[in-house]
C-alpha positions in Angstrom: -0.2 -0.1 0.3 2.8 2.7 1.2 4.1 1.6 -2.4 0.3 2.2 -4.4 -1.1 5.0 -2.2 -4.0 5.3 -4.8 -5.3 2.0 -3.9 -5.4 3.0 -0.5 -9.2 4.7 -0.5 -10.4 1.3 -1.8 -9.0 -0.5 0.7 -10.6 1.8 3.5 -13.7 1.3 1.7 -13.6 -2.5 1.9 -12.5 -2.2 5.8 -15.9 0.2 6.4 -18.1 -2.2 4.3 -16.5 -5.4 6.2 -18.3 -5.4 9.7 -21.1 -3.5 8.2 -21.9 -7.3 6.1 -22.6 -8.6 9.9 -26.2 -6.8 10.1 -26.9 -7.3 6.3 -29.7 -9.7 6.4 -30.3 -9.2 2.6 -27.0 -11.3 2.4 -28.4 -15.3 1.8 -26.2 -16.6 4.7 -27.3 -19.5 7.0 -27.1 -17.9 10.7 -24.4 -20.2 11.6 -22.0 -18.7 8.7 -23.2 -15.6 10.0 -22.1 -16.1 13.6 -18.7 -17.0 12.3 -18.4 -14.2 10.2 -18.9 -12.0 12.7 -16.2 -13.9 15.4 -13.8 -13.7 12.1 -14.2 -10.0 12.0 -13.9 -10.0 16.0 -10.7 -12.2 15.7 -9.1 -9.8 13.5 -10.6 -6.5 14.9 -6.9 -5.2 16.5 -5.0 -5.5 13.0 -8.1 -3.3 11.6 -7.5 -0.6 13.9 -3.9 -1.0 13.6 -4.2 -0.9 10.0 -6.7 2.6 10.0 -4.4 4.3 12.7 -1.7 3.8 10.0 -3.6 5.9 7.9 -4.1 8.4 10.0 -0.6 9.9 8.8 -2.6 10.5 5.5 -4.5 14.0 6.1 -7.1 13.4 3.1 -7.9 9.9 4.5 -8.9 11.1 8.0 -12.4 11.4 7.4 -12.7 7.9 5.6 -10.5 6.1 8.3 -12.8 7.6 11.0 -15.9 6.1 9.1 -14.3 2.6 9.2 -13.7 3.3 12.8 -17.5 3.7 13.6 -18.0 0.8 11.1 -15.8 -1.7 13.7 -17.2 -0.1 16.9 -20.6 -1.5 16.1 -18.8 -4.9 16.7 -19.8 -4.3 20.5 -16.8 -4.7 23.2 -14.2 -6.8 21.5 -11.6 -4.3 22.8 -11.3 -3.2 26.3 -12.8 0.5 27.0 -9.1 1.0 28.8 -7.6 0.3 25.3 -9.6 2.5 23.5 -9.5 5.1 25.7 -5.9 5.9 25.1 -5.8 4.9 21.2 -4.8 7.4 18.4 -8.3 7.2 16.6 -10.5 7.4 19.6 -8.3 11.1 20.1 -8.3 11.9 16.4 -12.1 11.9 16.5 -12.8 14.0 19.8 -9.8 16.1 18.8 -12.1 17.2 15.6 -14.9 18.9 18.0 -12.5 21.6 18.7 -12.2 22.1 15.1 -14.0 25.2 13.0 -15.5 22.6 10.7 -17.4 19.6 12.5 -16.4 16.3 10.8 -19.5 14.1 10.3 -17.3 11.0 10.5 -15.8 12.2 13.8 -19.5 12.6 15.2 -20.4 8.9 13.9 -17.1 8.0 15.9 -18.0 9.6 19.2 -21.7 8.4 19.0 -20.4 4.8 18.3 -17.8 5.1 21.4 -20.8 6.8 23.5 -23.3 3.2 22.7 -19.6 1.0 23.1 -19.4 2.2 26.7 -23.4 2.2 27.2 -24.2 1.2 31.0 -26.8 -1.0 31.0 -26.5 -1.8 34.7 -24.4 0.0 37.4 -22.1 -3.2 37.5 -21.3 -2.6 34.3 -19.6 0.8 35.0 -15.8 0.1 36.5 -15.1 -1.7 33.3 -16.6 1.3 30.8 -15.1 3.9 33.1 -11.6 4.8 31.9 -13.3 5.6 28.3 -16.4 7.9 29.5 -13.7 9.6 31.7 -12.4 10.4 28.2 -15.6 11.1 26.1 -17.7 13.2 28.8 -15.8 16.0 29.3 -14.9 16.7 25.7 -18.3 16.5 24.9 -20.0 18.5 27.7 -16.8 21.0 26.3 -19.5 21.6 23.8 -22.2 23.0 25.5 -22.0 26.6 25.1 -22.0 25.9 21.2 -25.8 24.5 21.4 -26.9 28.3 21.8 -24.8 29.5 19.6 -26.6 31.9 16.9 -23.3 31.9 14.7 -23.0 28.1 14.2 -24.1 26.3 11.6 -27.5 24.2 12.2 -26.3 20.8 11.2 -23.6 21.5 13.3 -25.6 22.2 16.4 -27.6 18.7 15.6 -24.9 16.8 15.4 -23.6 18.5 19.0 -27.1 17.7 20.4 -27.0 14.1 18.9 -24.0 13.4 21.1 -25.3 14.8 24.1 -28.5 12.5 23.7 -26.6 9.6 22.9 -24.9 10.3 26.3 -28.1 10.9 27.9 -29.4 7.2 26.1 -26.2 5.3 26.8 -25.8 6.2 30.7 -28.7 7.0 31.5 -28.5 4.2 34.5 -25.3 6.5 36.2 -27.5 9.4 35.5 -30.5 8.0 37.9 -28.1 7.8 40.7 -28.3 11.3 41.0 -24.4 12.2 41.7 -23.0 16.0 40.8 -21.2 15.0 37.5 -24.7 13.3 36.1 -26.3 16.4 36.9 -24.4 18.3 34.8 -25.2 16.1 31.7 -29.1 16.3 32.9 -28.4 20.4 32.7 -27.1 20.1 29.4 -30.1 17.8 27.9 -32.0 20.6 29.2 -30.0 23.3 27.0 -30.8 20.8 24.0 -34.7 20.5 24.9 -34.8 24.7 25.2 -33.6 24.8 21.5 -36.5 26.2 19.4 -35.7 23.6 16.4 -38.2 20.9 17.2 -36.3 18.2 15.8 -33.5 19.2 17.8 -35.2 19.3 21.4 -36.9 15.7 20.8 -33.7 14.4 20.3 -33.9 14.1 24.5 -37.1 12.7 24.5 -35.9 9.2 25.0 -34.0 9.8 27.7 -36.3 11.4 29.9 -38.8 8.8 29.3 -36.2 6.0 30.2 -35.1 8.1 33.3 -38.5 8.4 34.3 -39.1 4.6 34.7 -36.0 4.1 36.1 -36.6 6.8 38.8 -40.7 6.0 39.6 -40.5 1.5 38.9 -39.6 -0.1 42.0 -37.4 -2.7 40.0 -34.8 -0.2 39.8 -34.3 -0.3 44.2 -34.3 -3.6 44.6 -30.7 -3.4 45.7 -31.6 -1.6 48.7 -33.3 -4.3 50.5 -36.2 -3.4 52.5 -39.2 -1.9 51.4 -37.9 1.5 54.0 -35.0 1.6 52.6 -36.3 1.5 48.8 -39.0 3.8 49.2 -36.2 6.3 51.0 -33.8 5.9 48.2 -36.4 6.4 45.7 -38.1 9.9 47.3 -34.3 11.2 47.7 -34.0 10.6 43.6 -37.0 11.9 42.5 -36.3 15.0 44.7 -32.9 15.6 43.1 -35.0 15.3 39.6 -37.6 17.4 40.4 -36.0 21.1 39.2 -35.2 19.0 35.8 -38.4 17.7 35.1 -40.2 21.0 36.4 -38.0 23.2 34.0 -38.6 20.1 31.3 -42.6 20.6 32.0 -42.0 24.9 30.9 -39.7 24.2 27.7 -41.9 21.2 25.9 -45.6 22.8 26.7 -44.7 25.8 24.9 -43.9 23.6 21.6 -47.1 22.4 20.8 -48.4 26.0 20.2 -50.2 26.1 16.5 -48.0 27.6 14.3 -49.1 31.3 12.7 -49.8 30.3 9.5 -51.3 26.7 10.4 -54.1 27.1 8.0 -51.7 27.3 5.1 -49.6 24.2 5.7 -49.9 21.6 3.5 -51.2 18.3 4.9 -48.5 16.4 5.1 -47.0 19.5 7.4 -50.1 19.4 9.5 -49.9 15.9 9.9 -46.1 16.5 11.0 -47.1 19.0 14.0 -50.0 16.7 15.4 -47.2 13.8 15.8 -45.1 17.0 17.4 -48.1 17.1 19.8 -48.4 13.9 20.7 -44.4 13.3 21.6 -44.9 16.3 23.7 -47.9 14.8 25.4 -45.5 11.7 26.1 -43.2 13.7 27.4 -45.4 15.3 29.5 -46.7 12.3 30.9 -43.3 11.3 32.1 -43.1 14.7 34.0 -45.8 14.2 35.7 -44.7 10.1 36.6 -42.3 12.1 38.3 -43.7 15.2 40.0 -46.8 14.5 40.0 -50.1 15.3 38.0 -51.0 17.9 40.8 -47.6 19.3 40.5 -47.1 19.3 37.0 -51.0 20.4 36.8 -50.0 23.6 39.0 -46.8 24.4 36.5 -49.1 24.0 33.0 -51.9 26.4 35.0 -49.6 29.3 35.6 -48.9 29.3 31.6 -52.7 28.9 30.9 -53.3 31.8 33.1 -50.7 33.7 31.7 -52.2 33.2 28.3 -55.9 34.3 29.4 -54.3 37.5 31.3 -52.9 38.6 27.7 -56.6 38.4 26.1 -58.0 42.0 24.8 -61.1 42.6 24.3 -59.9 42.9 19.7 -61.0 40.1 17.9 -57.1 39.4 16.8 -56.2 38.4 20.6 -54.0 35.4 20.3 -55.4 32.4 21.4 -52.7 30.1 20.4 -50.7 30.2 24.0 -53.5 29.5 26.3 -54.8 26.4 23.9 -51.1 25.1 24.0 -51.5 25.2 27.7 -54.9 23.7 27.8 -53.4 20.6 25.4 -50.8 20.3 28.0 -53.1 19.8 30.9 -55.6 17.4 28.8 -52.7 15.2 28.2 -52.0 14.9 31.9 -55.6 14.2 33.1 -54.8 10.5 34.0 -52.3 11.6 36.7 -54.4 14.5 37.9 -55.8 13.3 41.4 -59.7 13.0 41.3 -59.4 15.0 45.0 -57.5 18.0 43.5 -59.3 21.0 44.5 -56.8 23.5 44.1 -56.3 24.3 40.3 -58.7 22.1 38.8 -62.1 24.2 39.8 -60.4 27.4 38.4 -59.4 25.5 35.3 -63.0 24.5 35.2 -64.5 28.3 35.8 -62.0 29.5 33.3 -63.2 27.2 30.2 -66.7 29.3 29.6 -64.8 32.7 29.3 -62.4 31.6 26.5 -62.9 32.7 23.3 -65.2 30.2 20.7 -62.1 30.1 18.5 -62.7 26.7 16.3 -58.8 24.6 17.3 -59.2 26.2 20.8 -62.7 25.3 21.5 -62.0 22.3 19.8 -58.9 21.4 22.7 -61.4 23.2 25.5 -63.9 20.0 24.8 -61.4 17.8 24.6 -60.2 18.6 28.0 -63.8 19.1 29.6 -63.9 15.2 28.3 -60.5 14.2 30.2 -61.9 15.6 33.6 -65.0 14.0 33.7 -63.9 11.0 36.6 -62.8 14.9 38.3 -66.2 16.0 37.8 -67.8 13.4 39.1 -65.6 12.8 41.9 -65.3 16.5 42.8 -67.7 18.2 45.5 -68.4 21.0 42.8 -68.2 18.9 39.8 -72.1 19.1 39.7 -72.2 23.3 39.5 -69.6 23.3 36.6 -71.9 21.0 34.5 -74.8 22.9 32.8 -72.0 25.5 31.6 -69.4 22.8 30.3 -72.4 21.0 28.4 -73.0 24.6 27.1 -69.8 24.6 25.9 -69.9 21.1 24.4 -73.2 22.0 22.3 -71.3 24.9 21.1 -68.3 22.6 20.0 -71.5 20.8 17.9 -72.0 23.3 16.0 -68.7 25.1 15.3 -66.6 22.9 13.0 -66.5 19.2 12.4 -63.3 18.7 14.3 -64.9 20.6 17.4 -68.2 18.5 17.0 -66.0 15.3 17.0 -64.7 16.5 20.2 -67.4 17.5 22.0 -69.3 14.0 20.9 -66.6 12.4 22.4 -66.3 14.4 26.0 -70.4 14.1 26.1 -69.8 10.7 26.2 -67.0 11.0 28.5 -69.2 13.2 30.7 -71.8 11.0 30.6 -70.0 7.7 31.3 -68.4 9.2 34.7 -70.8 11.7 35.7 -74.1 9.5 34.9 -75.3 9.4 38.1 -75.4 13.1 38.4 -76.7 13.4 35.0 -80.0 10.9 34.9 -82.3 13.8 36.2 -81.1 15.7 33.5 -82.3 13.5 30.7 -84.8 16.0 29.1 -82.5 18.5 28.7 -79.8 15.7 27.2 -82.3 14.0 24.8 -83.1 17.4 23.4 -79.1 18.0 22.6 -79.0 14.2 21.3 -82.3 14.8 19.0 -81.2 17.8 17.9 -77.7 16.4 16.7 -79.1 12.8 15.0 -81.8 14.4 13.2 -79.4 16.4 11.6 -80.3 20.2 12.2 -78.6 22.5 10.4 -76.6 24.2 13.0 -74.9 21.4 13.9 -71.9 19.9 12.6 -71.8 16.3 14.3 -71.3 13.6 11.4 -72.9 10.3 11.2 -70.1 8.4 13.1 -69.2 10.6 16.2 -73.8 10.5 16.8 -72.4 7.0 17.6 -71.0 9.2 20.8 -73.8 10.8 21.8 -75.8 7.8 21.2 -73.5 5.8 23.9 -73.6 8.4 26.2 -77.5 8.7 26.5 -76.9 5.0 26.7 -75.0 4.9 29.5 -77.0 7.4 31.6 -80.3 5.1 31.2 -78.4 2.3 32.4 -78.5 4.3 35.7 -82.6 4.5 35.7 -84.5 2.4 37.2 -86.0 -0.6 35.1 -89.5 0.8 34.4 -87.9 4.2 33.7 -85.6 2.5 31.5 -87.7 0.9 29.2 -89.7 4.4 27.9 -86.2 6.1 28.0 -85.2 3.3 25.9 -88.0 3.5 23.1 -87.4 7.4 23.0 -83.7 7.1 22.2 -84.4 4.2 19.0 -87.0 6.5 17.9 -85.1 9.0 16.1 -84.0 5.9 14.2 -86.9 3.7 14.4 -89.2 5.9 12.8 -86.6 6.6 9.2 -86.6 2.7 8.8 -90.3 2.4 9.3 -90.7 5.4 6.7 -88.9 3.6 4.1 -90.3 -0.2 4.9 -93.7 1.3 4.6 -92.5 2.7 0.7 -92.4 -1.2 -0.3 -90.0 -4.0 -1.2 -88.9 -2.1 -4.1 -87.9 0.9 -2.6 -86.3 -1.0 0.7 -84.8 -2.8 -2.0 -83.4 0.1 -3.7 -82.2 2.5 -1.1 -78.5 3.3 -0.5 -76.7 1.0 2.2 -76.2 4.1 4.1 -79.6 5.2 4.2 -80.4 2.2 6.5 -77.0 1.9 8.1 -76.7 5.1 9.7 -79.7 4.2 11.8 -79.0 1.0 12.4 -75.7 1.2 13.5 -77.1 3.7 16.4 -79.5 0.8 17.3 -76.3 -1.3 17.8 -74.8 1.3 19.8 -77.9 1.4 21.8 -78.1 -2.1 22.3 -74.5 -2.5 23.3 -74.5 0.4 26.1 -77.9 0.1 27.6 -77.6 -2.9 30.7 -81.0 -3.4 31.0 -81.1 -7.1 29.6 -85.1 -7.3 29.9 -85.4 -3.3 28.0 -83.0 -4.2 25.6 -84.6 -8.0 24.9 -88.4 -6.0 24.5 -86.9 -3.7 21.9 -85.7 -6.2 19.9 -88.4 -8.2 19.8 -90.6 -5.1 19.0 -88.3 -4.0 16.0 -88.2 -7.5 14.6 -91.1 -6.8 12.0 -89.0 -3.9 11.0 -85.6 -5.9 11.2 -87.2 -8.8 9.5 -87.9 -7.4 6.2 -84.5 -5.7 5.6 -83.2 -9.2 6.0 -85.6 -10.8 3.7 -84.6 -8.1 0.8 -81.4 -6.8 1.3 -79.9 -10.5 2.5 -77.2 -9.6 -1.0 -76.2 -6.4 0.2 -73.1 -7.1 2.8 -72.9 -3.6 4.4 -76.6 -3.8 5.6 -76.4 -7.3 6.9 -73.0 -6.6 9.0 -74.9 -3.4 10.2 -78.2 -5.7 11.0 -75.8 -8.3 12.1 -73.9 -6.3 14.5 -77.2 -4.6 16.0 -78.5 -8.6 16.7 -74.9 -9.2 18.2 -75.1 -6.9 20.7 -78.4 -7.5 21.7 -77.4 -11.0 22.2 -74.9 -9.8 24.4 -76.3 -7.7 26.4 -79.7 -9.3 27.3 -77.9 -13.1 27.0 -80.8 -15.7 28.0 -83.6 -13.5 27.9 -83.6 -13.1 24.1 -84.3 -16.8 24.0 -87.5 -16.5 21.7 -86.3 -13.7 19.0 -83.1 -15.8 19.1 -84.7 -18.1 17.9 -86.7 -16.4 15.1 -83.3 -14.7 14.1 -81.1 -17.3 13.5 -84.3 -19.6 11.5 -83.9 -16.6 9.0 -80.2 -16.3 8.8 -79.7 -20.4 8.4 -82.0 -20.0 5.2 -80.5 -17.0 4.0 -76.6 -18.2 4.1 -77.7 -20.7 1.7 -78.2 -18.3 -1.0 -75.7 -15.3 0.1 -72.9 -16.8 2.0 -73.0 -13.6 4.2 -69.8 -14.1 6.5 -71.7 -11.8 9.1 -74.3 -14.7 9.7 -71.5 -16.5 11.1 -70.1 -14.2 13.4 -73.6 -13.3 14.7 -74.1 -17.3 15.3 -70.9 -17.4 16.8 -72.0 -15.0 19.4 -75.7 -17.3 19.5 -73.3 -20.0 20.2 -71.3 -18.5 23.3 -74.3 -17.4 24.6 -76.5 -20.5 24.3 -74.0 -23.5 23.7 -74.2 -24.9 26.8 -77.8 -25.2 27.4 -79.8 -28.0 26.9 -82.9 -27.1 25.7 -81.4 -25.4 22.7 -79.1 -28.6 21.6 -81.5 -29.3 18.3 -81.7 -26.3 17.0 -77.9 -25.5 17.3 -77.3 -28.8 16.1 -79.0 -28.1 13.3 -77.6 -24.4 12.5 -73.9 -25.3 12.8 -74.7 -28.3 10.7 -76.0 -26.4 8.1 -73.7 -23.3 8.0 -70.3 -25.3 8.0 -72.0 -27.5 5.8 -72.5 -25.1 3.1 -69.4 -22.9 3.9 -67.5 -26.1 2.9 -69.2 -25.9 -0.4 -68.1 -22.6 -1.0 -64.1 -23.2 0.2 -63.3 -26.4 -2.1 -59.6 -25.0 -3.8 -57.2 -22.3 -2.3 -58.6 -19.5 -5.1 -61.9 -19.6 -3.4 -60.1 -19.3 0.3 -58.0 -16.5 -1.5 -60.9 -14.5 -3.1 -63.2 -14.9 -0.2 -61.1 -14.5 3.6 -64.1 -13.0 5.1 -65.9 -16.0 5.4 -63.0 -18.3 6.0 -62.0 -16.0 9.0 -65.8 -15.9 10.5 -66.3 -19.7 9.5 -63.0 -20.9 11.7 -63.7 -18.2 14.4 -66.9 -20.1 15.0 -65.2 -23.5 14.9 -63.5 -22.6 17.7 -66.3 -21.3 19.8 -68.3 -24.8 18.8 -64.7 -26.1 20.3 -64.9 -23.7 23.4 -68.7 -23.6 24.2 -70.4 -26.8 22.5 -67.9 -29.5 21.9 -70.7 -31.9 22.6 -72.3 -30.7 19.8 -69.8 -29.9 17.1 -67.0 -33.5 17.5 -70.0 -35.4 17.0 -70.8 -33.8 13.7 -70.0 -34.9 10.0 -69.3 -31.2 9.5 -65.7 -32.0 12.0 -64.0 -33.7 9.3 -65.2 -31.8 6.8 -64.0 -28.1 8.3 -60.4 -30.2 9.3 -60.1 -31.4 5.3 -61.4 -27.8 4.5 -58.6 -26.0 7.2 -55.9 -28.3 5.2 -57.2 -27.0 1.8 -56.6 -23.0 3.1 -53.7 -23.2 5.5 -51.2 -21.3 3.3 -53.9 -18.7 2.5 -51.6 -15.5 2.3 -54.7 -13.3 4.0 -53.3 -12.6 7.4 -56.6 -12.6 9.4 -58.3 -15.7 7.3 -54.7 -17.7 7.8 -54.7 -16.6 11.5 -58.3 -18.3 12.3 -57.5 -21.6 10.7 -54.3 -22.0 12.4 -55.9 -21.1 15.7 -58.6 -23.4 14.9 -56.7 -26.5 14.6 -54.3 -25.6 17.8 -57.8 -25.7 19.4 -58.3 -29.2 17.8 -54.9 -30.0 18.9 -55.5 -28.7 22.5 -58.4 -30.5 23.1 -57.1 -32.4 26.0 -56.4 -28.7 28.1 -60.0 -28.6 28.4 -62.0 -29.9 30.8 -65.1 -30.2 28.6 -63.5 -31.5 25.5 -61.2 -34.2 27.1 -64.4 -36.6 26.7 -64.1 -36.3 22.5 -60.3 -37.0 21.9 -60.9 -40.5 20.6 -63.4 -38.7 17.9 -60.8 -36.2 17.4 -57.8 -38.5 17.1 -60.2 -40.5 14.5 -59.9 -37.7 12.0 -56.7 -36.2 12.8 -54.5 -39.8 12.8 -55.0 -40.4 9.6 -54.9 -36.8 7.7 -51.6 -36.0 10.3 -48.7 -36.7 8.0 -50.0 -34.3 5.6 -51.5 -31.6 8.0 -47.6 -31.6 9.4 -46.0 -31.6 6.1 -48.8 -28.7 5.5 -47.7 -27.1 8.7 -43.6 -27.5 8.3 -44.3 -25.9 4.2 -45.9 -22.8 5.9 -43.2 -22.7 8.2 -40.4 -22.5 5.8 -41.8 -20.3 3.5 -45.5 -20.9 2.1 -46.5 -18.4 4.4 -45.1 -14.9 5.0 -42.3 -15.1 8.4 -44.8 -12.6 10.5 -47.0 -15.7 10.5 -44.2 -17.7 12.2 -45.2 -17.6 15.5 -49.1 -18.8 14.9 -47.7 -21.6 12.7 -45.0 -22.6 15.2 -47.7 -22.6 18.1 -50.3 -24.9 16.1 -47.0 -27.1 15.0 -46.0 -27.8 18.4 -49.4 -28.1 19.5 -49.9 -30.7 17.3 -46.8 -32.7 18.5 -47.6 -31.9 22.5 -50.8 -33.8 21.5 -49.2 -36.9 19.1 -45.9 -36.8 20.7 -43.7 -40.0 18.8 -46.3 -40.3 16.2 -46.0 -36.8 15.3 -42.6 -36.8 15.5 -41.9 -39.1 13.0 -44.5 -37.1 10.6 -42.4 -34.3 11.1 -39.1 -36.2 10.0 -41.1 -37.7 7.1 -41.8 -34.0 6.0 -38.2 -32.7 6.9 -36.2 -35.6 5.3 -38.0 -34.5 1.4 -36.3 -31.1 1.8 -32.7 -31.9 -0.2 -29.2 -31.3 1.7 -28.8 -28.7 -0.2 -31.6 -26.6 1.0 -31.0 -27.4 4.9 -28.0 -29.2 6.2 -28.2 -32.6 8.1 -27.7 -30.5 11.3 -30.3 -28.2 11.0 -32.8 -30.6 10.2 -31.5 -32.3 13.6 -31.7 -29.2 15.4 -35.3 -28.6 14.3 -36.4 -32.2 15.2 -34.8 -32.4 18.2 -36.6 -28.7 19.3 -39.6 -30.9 18.3 -38.9 -33.5 20.2 -38.2 -31.3 23.7 -41.6 -29.7 23.0 -43.4 -32.9 23.1 -41.4 -33.8 26.3 -43.1 -30.9 27.8 -40.2 -28.3 27.0 -41.9 -24.6 27.1 -42.6 -22.9 24.1 -39.7 -20.0 24.4 -37.4 -22.8 24.9 -37.4 -24.2 21.6 -37.9 -21.1 19.5 -34.5 -20.7 18.3 -34.3 -23.9 16.1 -37.3 -23.6 14.5 -36.9 -19.9 13.8 -33.4 -20.6 12.4 -35.2 -23.6 10.0 -37.6 -20.8 8.9 -34.6 -18.5 7.9 -32.2 -21.0 6.4 -35.3 -22.2 4.1 -35.9 -18.2 3.0 -32.9 -17.4 2.5 -33.2 -16.5 -0.9 -35.7 -17.2 -4.1 -34.0 -20.3 -5.2 -33.8 -22.1 -1.8 -37.2 -21.2 -0.5 -38.1 -22.5 -4.3 -36.3 -25.7 -3.6 -37.8 -26.4 -0.3 -41.4 -25.6 -1.2 -40.8 -28.1 -4.7 -40.3 -30.5 -1.8 -43.2 -30.0 0.3 -45.4 -28.8 -2.2 -47.7 -27.3 0.1 -49.9 -25.5 -2.7 -50.4 -28.9 -4.2 -50.8 -31.4 -1.9 -53.9 -33.7 -3.4 -56.0 -33.5 -0.1 -59.2 -35.9 -0.6 -61.4 -36.1 2.8 -60.0 -39.3 4.5 -62.9 -42.0 5.5 
């Protein structure tokens, strides 16, 4: 190289790339080879660093040398920190911090050195301290540059990154609260105070991790007894109190709406929302350290300052008040319900704020967030009329404020339902104005469901006799338009857009779900059946209408349970007949709810047996080849969810039925379906079948199960191994593995033989004998009772090896042929 210096840049590039390849999973190598390669590099690391050090003599190559050094540092802890502390490469990188132009490569090296010395527990500190003591003072010397207006923004960002890296890497050390560590904390507060959010937010991860260490009991177990633990915890929280108070002040202003918000692109507005979410998380971290009430006091001072600037002119800046309120709302879950100093003043202040759309939206959301406080506070009831008036204003201001007001209305009625049950007439007026679609109101059909839910929860608090009447009144705005459509005759009902029906049925579904008066709901559904039946009869072809109607019926069954007995019979007879013709998947999930509720009721045995045999026999006729599963994943999903429900709630009906073997055959045809939910339902169904012995109810049906599974066991195993090795995406690995291990635990030696047969089909060019043996050993351990976590690595490695590139995957799939297996029903 000395004789051919022109080769050095290429050589340095090669030195940079080599360690990076360890983590490059695009390269199709076996896990063993990857580990071996990493160890080879580690053994040559000292030599590599010597070469890089030698290259430092050539100034124009310094940047490249440092990039290569950063790359080698990513092979963590291969060279002792004490050696690196005096290494020329480290000295070169740290020296560049004092240069006028900050070197990106140097920053990368220092960042890697910080992570190299990361302290995950205090026991590691001593070994890393020599290098930490070299790094920290050099980085801390850059603190003044953070707020230097003459400094290039990219340089400031790079320095801020190093401070953030130190916070993340040394958080365990910092959490001790030593004087030295507090210097880093103060520097991180300076980063946080930077006006650029991208720079300030670099520290957010540190504040979160520090909060966890300070507040969680596990951090203090070394202190022994409870008294010592509590004393140390209180001491540390006190040390960091002022830092977190400063954090609240610095971050809460960063959620202020920009002056030109309305002119921002949709993408920029979306980014601003993400900014607000990130700040809300930081405020929650602060509330966990300081306590919600203390954090509230800081934010309330900001709110009062903002409101005091309001004048009588229309150009008053509402943004600081909105920002303070946003923070107050963010910490609502951490403010005590007995807080009596600040919250009454906040609630008194809200009606005085101007009705600017974004401010009003945040006011509404704040009211909703503190509903629990309003219920618990002695003065809570006195605030409610004025606050509900604000929500009504919100419903007529803009779509966003209407959505916020509807949500807040739901929270108020949820937590304050006992206080509000005497005001039902007034609440009904608001509800009717909103759902009838009064011009002034801007509540969308979707948001109106929150109002439905709100009234439903208040009705739940009424005595039974009043609840029935209130329930009728609540249903009326939706029953009347449905009845009008039906009265216009079958032709009109059949041609109406689905939306004209579902907007009303969806509200009824919410009512049945949230009015917790089983008898009243059962009576309501019985009265409404003459409306539901013609919709079932004339619109069974319309998936949207059927889904909405089945959801309403499902919610009614959940609420009323056995009180709906008469109507359920009629309802199921209806869908059983319609399913034969229209195969709507929602008929299956409605049946699933009925099975859960009535499956163990002996008086329903004959009817439910006919129902499941009818539904499953028609479904298996529709799903005869993999293309059918691909084109109707919704049916597949609901069919096998229903089958799993039957195993759980009525195994006596399911396993003795002729549909059980048909469903197993059907699952084998569709096991490789690519649709996530459909695939998951099939695999879970098979797992439930294999795990039958774990259920007290199911043990009596093991012989029937075995008579179906054992003749098919070899093919099922081959299909599952095919799915594991590439027929299904790697994201399904966990579900496929569980099904395979459930099969192995159920059939032990027999299943291991099936697995051995299947795995032997894969050529050794794709999977070595050692890899096959490891996989079979993992299955054998599982059969012997080993925990799933203990056997996952060999299974995951087999999956990875078989997917390592397209040609290998094709060889494996060609050998196992999971897509092509000729699965004929076994007699």
